[in-house]
C-alpha positions in Angstrom: -8.1 -17.4 -16.5 -5.4 -15.9 -14.2 -5.3 -17.2 -10.6 -5.7 -14.4 -8.2 -6.6 -13.7 -4.9 -9.0 -11.3 -3.1 -7.5 -8.7 -1.1 -10.1 -6.7 -0.4 -14.0 -5.5 -0.9 -14.7 -1.8 -0.9 -17.8 0.3 -1.3 -16.3 3.5 -3.3 -17.8 6.8 -2.0 -16.7 9.0 -4.5 -19.6 9.1 -6.6 -23.5 8.8 -5.7 -23.5 5.2 -7.3 -21.5 3.6 -4.4 -19.9 0.8 -6.6 -18.8 -2.4 -4.8 -15.4 -2.9 -5.6 -13.3 -6.1 -5.6 -9.7 -5.9 -5.4 -7.5 -9.0 -6.6 -3.7 -9.4 -6.6 -2.5 -11.8 -9.3 0.3 -14.2 -9.2 2.6 -11.0 -10.3 1.6 -9.4 -7.3 -0.4 -6.7 -9.6 -3.6 -5.5 -8.5 -6.7 -5.7 -10.4 -10.0 -3.7 -9.7 -13.5 -4.8 -10.9 -17.0 -3.3 -10.4 -16.1 0.3 -10.9 -18.7 2.1 -13.2 -17.0 5.4 -13.5 -13.1 6.3 -13.5 -12.9 7.2 -9.9 -13.4 3.8 -8.7 -9.9 2.2 -9.7 -7.8 4.9 -8.0 -10.4 5.3 -4.8 -9.6 1.3 -4.4 -5.7 1.8 -5.1 -5.5 4.3 -2.4 -7.6 2.7 -0.1 -5.6 -0.5 0.0 -2.1 0.9 -0.5 -2.0 3.8 1.4 -5.3 4.7 3.1 -6.1 8.4 4.4 -8.6 9.8 6.6 -9.6 13.4 7.6 -11.0 13.9 11.2 -13.1 16.3 12.8 -13.6 16.8 16.5 -13.8 19.7 19.5 -11.4 20.8 22.2 -12.1 22.9 25.2 -11.7 26.5 25.0 -10.5 29.0 27.7 -12.1 32.4 28.4 -15.3 32.0 26.2 -19.1 31.2 27.0 -18.8 28.5 25.0 -17.0 25.4 26.6 -16.0 23.9 23.3 -14.4 24.8 19.7 -14.9 22.6 16.7 -11.8 21.5 14.7 -10.7 19.5 11.5 -7.8 18.6 9.6 -6.9 20.7 6.6 -6.4 17.6 4.7 -6.6 13.8 4.9 -3.8 12.4 6.6 -2.6 8.4 6.6 -4.7 6.6 8.5 -2.3 5.1 11.2 -1.8 8.5 12.4 -5.3 9.5 13.3 -4.7 8.1 16.9 -1.7 9.7 17.5 -3.1 13.1 16.0 -6.0 12.9 18.2 -3.6 12.5 21.2 -1.8 15.7 19.9 -5.4 17.6 19.7 -6.4 16.5 23.2 -3.5 18.7 24.3 -5.1 21.9 23.0 -6.6 24.3 25.2 -6.7 27.5 23.0 -8.0 30.5 24.6 -10.7 32.7 23.3 -11.0 34.6 20.7 -10.6 31.7 18.3 -11.5 32.5 14.3 -12.7 30.2 12.1 -9.7 29.1 10.0 -7.0 29.6 12.7 -4.4 27.2 12.8 -4.2 25.9 16.1 -1.7 23.2 15.4 0.4 23.8 12.7 2.2 20.7 10.4 0.6 18.3 13.0 3.0 15.2 13.5 5.1 16.7 10.6 2.3 15.7 8.2 2.0 19.0 6.3 -1.8 19.0 7.6 -2.8 21.8 9.8 -5.4 21.4 12.8 -7.7 24.4 12.1 -10.9 25.8 14.1 -14.0 25.4 12.2 -16.0 28.6 13.9 -15.4 31.6 15.8 -15.4 31.4 19.2 -15.4 35.2 21.3 
């Protein structure tokens, strides 16, 4: 049997089975994934170990509306290490009413190609 070191244990979230995956690195520095019961597990594990991404949803204060907050989200996932810097950018937002659902409040946040968008209309 080839020697290998455990790199990570993950629970796949891409289907209802929620497979428990183990990621190993062999002596040639190649990754091996075991435990997946469908073809989604291997790409999930590779991305999670090599270049993890996350999505984000939060709220920001809104000016000039009866509602005090408007909910926002990212238009797509971003590298995990950028979550807190992006939250800092979002914290600077103070949009003025009206804000429309789907309205881009920050385009291309921190050069990620991902926008911060409103998730509801606030008049």
